[in-house]
DRENTORMAR-896375 format. One line per 3 residues: number of its first residue (from 1); for each residue x, y, z of N, C-alpha, C, O, CB. Coordinates in Angstrom, 2 decimals. Glycine has a CB too. Layout:
NUM> X,Y,Z,X,Y,Z,X,Y,Z,X,Y,Z,X,Y,Z | ...
//
This chain:
1> -15.18,-30.96,3.18,-13.88,-30.44,3.64,-13.83,-28.92,3.96,-14.13,-28.09,3.10,-12.85,-30.73,2.60 | -13.46,-28.58,5.12,-13.41,-27.29,5.39,-12.14,-26.80,4.62,-11.15,-27.54,4.61,-13.41,-27.04,6.92 | -12.11,-25.72,4.04,-10.93,-25.01,3.48,-10.21,-24.06,4.36,-10.73,-23.06,4.83,-11.32,-24.29,2.32
4> -8.80,-24.47,4.58,-7.89,-23.73,5.41,-7.14,-22.63,4.53,-6.77,-22.74,3.36,-6.87,-24.74,6.10 | -7.01,-21.47,5.45,-6.40,-20.57,5.11,-4.80,-20.85,4.89,-4.35,-21.79,5.55,-6.74,-19.66,5.97 | -3.94,-20.18,4.08,-2.61,-20.64,4.26,-1.80,-19.76,5.56,-0.62,-19.97,5.87,-1.86,-20.47,2.77
7> -2.66,-18.75,6.21,-2.20,-18.12,7.11,-3.56,-17.78,7.91,-4.54,-17.09,7.61,-1.32,-17.02,6.60 | -3.13,-18.76,9.41,-3.93,-18.61,10.32,-3.89,-17.27,11.13,-3.11,-17.29,12.09,-3.76,-19.65,11.03 | -4.52,-16.22,10.94,-4.22,-15.03,11.36,-4.26,-15.12,13.29,-3.45,-14.67,14.11,-5.39,-13.96,10.54
10> -5.26,-15.71,13.45,-5.51,-15.90,14.73,-4.19,-16.28,15.69,-3.96,-15.77,16.78,-6.55,-16.94,14.74 | -3.48,-17.16,15.11,-2.65,-18.26,15.66,-1.42,-17.26,15.49,-0.49,-17.58,16.23,-2.63,-19.91,14.78 | -1.23,-16.47,14.95,-0.02,-15.74,14.53,0.39,-15.06,15.93,-0.57,-14.98,16.69,-0.32,-14.61,13.22
13> 1.62,-14.53,16.45,2.01,-13.99,17.60,1.82,-12.49,16.98,2.01,-12.26,15.79,3.54,-14.50,18.19 | 1.42,-11.44,17.97,1.26,-9.86,17.54,2.60,-9.56,16.78,2.54,-9.08,15.65,1.08,-8.73,18.99 | 3.73,-9.82,17.33,5.09,-9.73,16.71,5.26,-9.84,15.12,5.95,-9.09,14.43,5.89,-10.82,17.32
16> 4.42,-11.01,14.66,4.50,-11.62,13.31,3.55,-10.69,12.63,3.74,-10.16,11.53,4.09,-13.25,13.20 | 2.44,-10.55,13.45,1.28,-9.58,12.67,1.95,-8.23,12.28,1.71,-7.84,11.14,-0.13,-9.18,13.73 | 2.65,-7.55,12.97,3.03,-6.04,12.86,4.10,-6.38,11.84,4.26,-5.61,10.89,3.57,-5.16,14.36
19> 4.79,-7.37,11.96,5.90,-7.69,10.73,5.31,-7.73,9.38,5.94,-7.35,8.40,6.62,-9.15,10.90 | 4.22,-8.15,9.33,3.38,-8.09,8.01,3.24,-6.97,7.54,3.63,-6.67,6.42,2.15,-8.54,8.05 | 2.60,-6.13,8.41,2.29,-5.03,7.81,3.35,-4.00,7.62,3.01,-2.93,7.11,1.31,-4.56,8.44
22> 4.93,-4.25,8.05,5.74,-3.94,7.71,6.36,-2.64,8.89,7.22,-1.77,8.77,5.38,-3.79,6.37 | 5.67,-2.96,9.75,6.07,-1.70,10.87,6.56,-2.69,12.33,5.84,-3.46,12.96,4.30,-0.43,11.33 | 8.00,-2.38,12.58,8.43,-2.98,13.79,7.92,-2.36,15.13,8.23,-1.22,15.44,9.85,-2.96,13.78
25> 7.32,-2.98,15.72,6.92,-2.61,17.19,7.80,-2.02,18.06,7.37,-1.52,19.10,6.55,-3.68,17.88 | 9.31,-1.98,17.71,10.20,-1.37,18.59,10.38,0.01,18.06,10.93,0.76,18.87,11.50,-2.14,18.74 | 10.10,0.51,17.00,10.08,1.52,16.44,9.19,2.96,17.23,8.21,2.83,17.96,9.63,1.03,15.19
28> 9.74,4.10,16.89,8.45,5.20,17.50,7.26,4.84,17.18,6.28,4.70,17.91,8.43,6.69,16.98 | 7.40,4.63,15.72,5.93,4.61,15.13,4.96,3.35,15.71,3.79,3.34,16.07,6.07,4.45,13.42 | 6.01,2.26,15.62,5.50,0.98,16.26,5.14,1.13,17.28,4.01,0.65,17.36,6.22,0.01,16.38
31> 5.56,1.67,18.49,5.28,2.00,19.75,3.81,2.95,20.01,2.78,2.72,20.63,6.56,2.72,20.20 | 4.32,4.16,19.17,2.82,5.14,19.11,1.57,4.27,18.67,0.49,4.53,19.20,2.92,6.52,17.84 | 1.63,3.38,17.84,0.47,2.58,17.22,-0.06,1.61,18.03,-1.22,1.21,17.93,0.82,1.91,16.01
34> 0.90,1.14,19.00,0.56,0.16,20.15,-0.42,0.95,21.03,-1.58,0.67,21.35,1.94,-0.33,21.05 | 0.42,2.11,21.38,-0.46,2.98,22.22,-1.67,3.53,21.89,-2.50,3.81,22.75,0.14,3.95,22.54 | -1.86,3.71,20.67,-3.14,4.34,20.39,-4.12,3.30,20.12,-5.33,3.55,20.15,-3.07,5.30,19.24
37> -3.55,1.85,19.78,-4.44,0.76,19.83,-5.03,0.26,21.23,-6.21,-0.06,21.40,-3.76,-0.30,19.22 | -4.28,0.25,21.96,-4.63,0.27,23.49,-5.77,1.15,24.06,-6.72,0.87,24.80,-3.43,0.71,24.21 | -5.27,2.58,23.31,-6.37,3.65,24.11,-7.86,3.27,23.33,-8.88,3.38,24.02,-5.89,5.66,23.82
40> -7.97,2.87,22.05,-9.18,2.47,21.32,-9.86,1.74,21.79,-11.06,1.98,21.93,-9.07,2.00,20.29 | -9.13,0.32,22.30,-9.81,-0.91,22.74,-10.29,-0.55,24.14,-11.44,-0.80,24.48,-8.85,-2.23,22.73 | -9.23,0.17,25.12,-9.74,0.40,26.26,-11.17,1.18,26.58,-11.98,1.00,27.48,-8.77,0.98,26.77
43> -11.15,2.23,25.34,-12.55,2.92,25.47,-13.72,2.38,24.67,-14.79,2.99,24.59,-12.44,4.34,25.06 | -13.46,1.07,24.02,-14.38,0.25,23.59,-15.18,-0.33,24.65,-16.40,-0.36,24.50,-13.82,-0.67,22.85 | -14.48,-0.92,26.00,-15.25,-1.21,27.08,-15.39,-2.53,27.04,-15.95,-2.94,28.06,-16.45,-0.56,27.16
46> -14.99,-3.67,25.98,-15.22,-4.99,25.74,-14.11,-5.41,24.77,-13.43,-4.76,23.98,-16.63,-5.24,25.21 | -14.15,-6.61,25.06,-13.12,-7.37,24.17,-13.32,-7.24,22.66,-14.38,-7.77,22.33,-13.16,-8.89,24.49 | -12.71,-6.76,21.73,-13.23,-6.33,20.36,-13.34,-7.92,19.62,-12.67,-8.89,19.98,-12.01,-5.08,19.47
49> -14.11,-7.93,18.76,-14.40,-9.06,18.13,-13.24,-8.93,16.61,-12.63,-7.87,16.51,-16.26,-9.09,17.84 | -13.07,-9.70,15.82,-12.39,-10.12,14.86,-12.77,-8.70,13.87,-11.91,-7.97,13.38,-12.84,-11.72,14.39 | -14.10,-8.55,13.72,-14.17,-7.67,12.51,-13.86,-6.21,13.52,-13.34,-5.21,13.02,-15.93,-7.77,11.49
52> -14.22,-6.26,14.85,-13.77,-4.83,15.73,-12.52,-4.53,15.52,-12.18,-3.35,15.51,-13.86,-4.87,17.31 | -11.42,-5.79,15.26,-9.64,-5.45,15.16,-9.76,-4.73,14.07,-9.36,-3.56,14.02,-8.39,-6.79,14.92 | -10.33,-5.37,13.06,-10.06,-4.64,11.77,-10.20,-2.97,11.68,-9.33,-2.18,11.33,-11.03,-5.25,10.75
55> -11.45,-2.71,12.05,-11.66,-1.24,12.46,-10.73,-0.59,13.43,-10.35,0.55,13.17,-12.96,-1.09,13.04 | -10.35,-1.14,14.42,-9.51,-0.60,15.18,-8.18,-0.51,14.43,-7.59,0.53,14.71,-9.49,-1.29,16.39 | -7.57,-1.26,13.61,-6.56,-1.12,12.96,-6.39,-0.38,11.88,-5.27,-0.03,11.50,-6.26,-2.01,12.76
58> -7.40,-0.09,11.31,-7.62,1.07,10.32,-7.49,2.36,11.05,-6.68,3.23,10.77,-9.06,1.01,9.61 | -8.54,2.41,12.21,-8.73,3.87,12.92,-7.08,4.07,13.61,-6.86,5.18,14.10,-10.24,3.84,14.36 | -6.18,3.23,13.65,-4.96,3.37,14.39,-4.17,3.82,13.00,-3.14,4.47,13.17,-4.40,1.87,15.30
61> -4.47,3.61,11.99,-3.60,4.08,10.66,-3.83,5.57,10.63,-3.07,6.53,10.74,-4.13,3.34,9.11 | -5.11,5.46,10.45,-5.78,6.79,10.33,-5.10,8.24,11.20,-4.66,9.33,10.82,-7.31,6.46,10.89 | -5.30,7.59,12.54,-4.97,8.33,13.71,-3.30,8.73,13.31,-2.97,9.91,13.36,-5.24,7.31,15.24
64> -2.47,7.86,12.97,-1.28,7.73,12.74,-1.06,9.01,11.70,-0.26,9.92,11.94,-0.97,6.28,12.27 | -1.88,8.95,10.51,-1.68,9.38,9.45,-2.23,11.04,9.78,-1.80,11.97,9.10,-2.37,8.43,8.33 | -3.11,11.23,10.75,-3.44,12.70,11.06,-2.30,13.24,11.90,-1.85,14.34,11.58,-4.86,12.88,11.87
67> -1.77,12.56,12.99,-0.72,13.13,13.41,0.84,13.41,12.73,1.72,14.21,13.03,-0.67,12.51,14.36 | 0.76,12.60,11.91,2.05,13.13,11.02,1.55,14.55,10.05,2.35,15.43,9.73,2.60,11.67,9.82 | 0.37,14.56,9.75,-0.20,15.77,9.08,-0.26,16.89,9.90,-0.05,18.00,9.41,-1.50,15.56,8.59
70> -0.51,16.76,11.07,-0.30,17.85,12.18,1.19,18.57,12.16,1.43,19.78,12.14,-0.50,17.12,13.69 | 2.19,17.38,12.16,3.31,17.91,12.37,3.90,18.28,11.04,4.97,18.89,11.00,4.07,17.07,13.15 | 3.25,17.95,9.97,3.73,18.74,8.69,3.40,19.98,8.36,3.95,20.66,7.49,3.40,18.19,7.65
73> 2.29,20.35,9.23,1.56,21.61,8.98,2.49,22.92,9.13,2.23,23.90,8.44,0.35,21.70,10.01 | 3.55,22.94,10.00,4.17,24.32,10.08,3.49,25.35,10.48,2.52,25.13,11.19,4.62,24.72,8.98 | 3.84,26.72,10.12,3.18,27.75,10.60,2.04,27.88,9.55,0.94,28.25,9.97,4.09,28.99,10.81
76> 2.22,27.55,7.95,1.02,28.06,7.19,0.72,26.65,6.17,1.23,26.32,5.10,1.43,29.69,6.23 | -0.29,26.02,6.96,-0.57,24.92,5.73,-1.17,25.26,4.67,-1.97,26.19,4.74,-1.33,23.87,6.05 | -0.95,24.63,3.46,-1.53,25.06,2.05,-3.23,24.12,2.00,-3.57,23.21,2.76,-0.15,24.44,0.52
79> -3.79,24.55,1.17,-5.05,24.21,1.24,-5.28,22.81,0.88,-6.23,22.23,1.41,-5.76,25.04,0.48 | -4.44,22.12,-0.06,-4.53,20.92,-0.16,-4.22,20.15,1.21,-4.94,19.18,1.47,-3.74,20.60,-1.23 | -3.20,20.50,2.10,-2.68,19.83,3.41,-3.94,19.98,4.37,-4.07,19.23,5.33,-1.20,20.62,4.09
82> -4.74,20.84,4.11,-6.09,21.00,4.99,-7.15,20.17,4.36,-7.86,19.40,5.01,-6.64,22.57,5.08 | -7.26,20.33,3.14,-8.31,19.03,2.51,-7.90,17.67,2.88,-8.78,16.94,3.35,-8.35,18.94,0.80 | -6.75,17.22,2.77,-6.10,15.85,3.24,-6.32,15.50,4.78,-6.65,14.42,5.28,-4.47,15.91,2.98
85> -6.05,16.70,5.37,-6.35,16.49,7.13,-7.83,16.57,7.15,-8.08,15.84,8.11,-5.62,17.84,8.31 | -8.72,16.90,6.80,-10.25,17.17,6.97,-10.57,15.85,6.48,-11.35,15.18,7.15,-11.01,18.50,6.11 | -9.96,15.26,5.16,-10.64,13.86,4.54,-10.28,12.85,5.84,-11.18,12.18,6.36,-9.79,13.22,2.81
88> -9.01,12.80,6.26,-8.31,11.93,6.98,-9.36,11.86,8.54,-9.50,10.84,9.22,-6.58,12.54,7.10 | -9.95,13.13,8.81,-10.55,13.25,10.19,-11.93,12.81,9.92,-12.60,12.25,10.79,-10.48,14.78,10.87 | -12.38,13.07,8.72,-13.84,12.41,8.61,-13.71,10.99,8.46,-14.67,10.32,8.88,-14.71,12.93,7.36
91> -12.71,10.35,7.94,-12.79,8.82,7.77,-12.48,8.17,8.82,-12.84,7.01,9.00,-12.00,8.29,6.80 | -11.63,8.98,9.79,-11.55,8.38,11.21,-12.62,8.42,11.99,-12.83,7.44,12.70,-10.63,8.94,11.97 | -13.57,9.61,12.04,-14.67,9.60,12.32,-15.72,8.34,12.27,-16.27,7.75,13.20,-14.93,10.48,11.70
94> -15.80,8.13,10.78,-16.53,7.30,10.45,-16.12,5.93,10.74,-17.03,5.10,10.74,-16.76,7.51,9.33 | -14.75,5.47,11.03,-14.31,4.30,11.48,-14.78,3.95,12.80,-15.14,2.82,13.11,-12.99,4.29,11.42 | -14.75,5.18,13.72,-14.90,5.00,15.23,-16.34,4.85,15.38,-16.80,4.20,16.31,-14.31,6.22,16.14
97> -17.17,5.51,14.41,-18.63,5.19,14.65,-18.83,3.85,14.36,-19.71,3.40,15.09,-19.60,6.00,13.84 | -18.31,2.88,13.48,-18.63,1.82,12.94,-18.12,0.69,14.17,-18.55,-0.46,14.22,-17.97,1.77,11.44 | -17.19,1.24,15.07,-17.01,0.64,16.31,-17.97,1.03,17.52,-17.77,0.58,18.65,-15.69,0.92,16.65
100> -18.98,1.83,17.23,-19.85,2.04,18.41,-19.53,3.35,19.12,-20.18,3.67,20.11,-19.71,0.87,19.41 | -18.68,4.03,18.70,-18.28,5.29,19.53,-19.38,6.41,18.88,-19.68,6.48,17.69,-16.44,5.78,19.30 | -19.81,7.15,19.79,-20.67,8.47,19.47,-20.08,9.62,19.85,-19.26,9.41,20.74,-21.99,8.52,20.13
103> -20.17,11.01,19.46,-19.86,12.15,19.89,-20.54,12.25,21.13,-21.61,11.75,21.47,-20.12,13.13,18.99 | -19.84,12.90,21.69,-20.62,13.34,23.01,-19.98,14.71,23.52,-18.87,15.10,23.15,-20.48,12.11,24.28 | -20.68,15.31,24.26,-20.52,16.70,24.81,-20.35,16.82,26.26,-21.11,16.21,27.01,-21.67,17.51,24.47
106> -19.37,17.56,26.71,-19.08,17.70,27.93,-19.45,19.08,28.67,-18.92,20.12,28.30,-17.79,17.43,27.95 | -20.25,19.06,29.58,-20.84,20.14,30.22,-19.88,21.12,30.54,-18.86,20.73,31.09,-21.51,19.75,31.36 | -20.02,22.41,30.28,-18.94,23.49,30.80,-19.49,24.24,32.00,-20.62,24.74,32.00,-18.55,24.62,29.63
109> -18.58,24.31,33.08,-19.23,25.02,34.05,-18.33,26.38,34.62,-17.10,26.38,34.72,-19.57,23.97,35.18 | -19.11,27.38,34.93,-18.45,28.74,35.12,-17.96,29.32,33.87,-16.87,29.85,33.67,-17.28,28.66,36.06 | -18.97,29.14,33.02,-18.54,29.99,31.79,-19.01,31.48,32.07,-20.17,31.75,32.39,-19.25,29.40,30.33
112> -18.07,32.33,31.94,-18.40,33.71,32.00,-19.70,34.03,31.19,-19.69,33.46,30.09,-17.21,34.53,31.50 | -21.01,34.94,31.48,-21.51,35.57,30.43,-20.92,36.85,29.67,-20.24,37.76,30.16,-22.62,35.81,30.82 | -21.32,36.71,28.48,-20.86,37.91,27.53,-21.65,39.22,27.76,-21.40,40.22,27.09,-21.06,37.51,25.96
//
């Protein structure tokens, strides 16, 4: 006999999923999270699997924390703030790589020679 989960995550509407995480989609933070999530999913170029969705959610959370850290920097960030920022940035990079993103380089045209 197959064991059933008390909470069937796939059947829950998006509104309920966000409520479980404690972030209301109508708030500024909630709207920002939805926008980041849509951008990441669009950049994937495919419909994310359930495991991909886990990494997308984590990447969204990390990006939001990075945005908050940048806003708190002010004019002169402390060493602890920089360390936290770098740690979050590296973690976000690893999450995006797990989703299949790779760093790209953009060719620069018309660069003046020194």
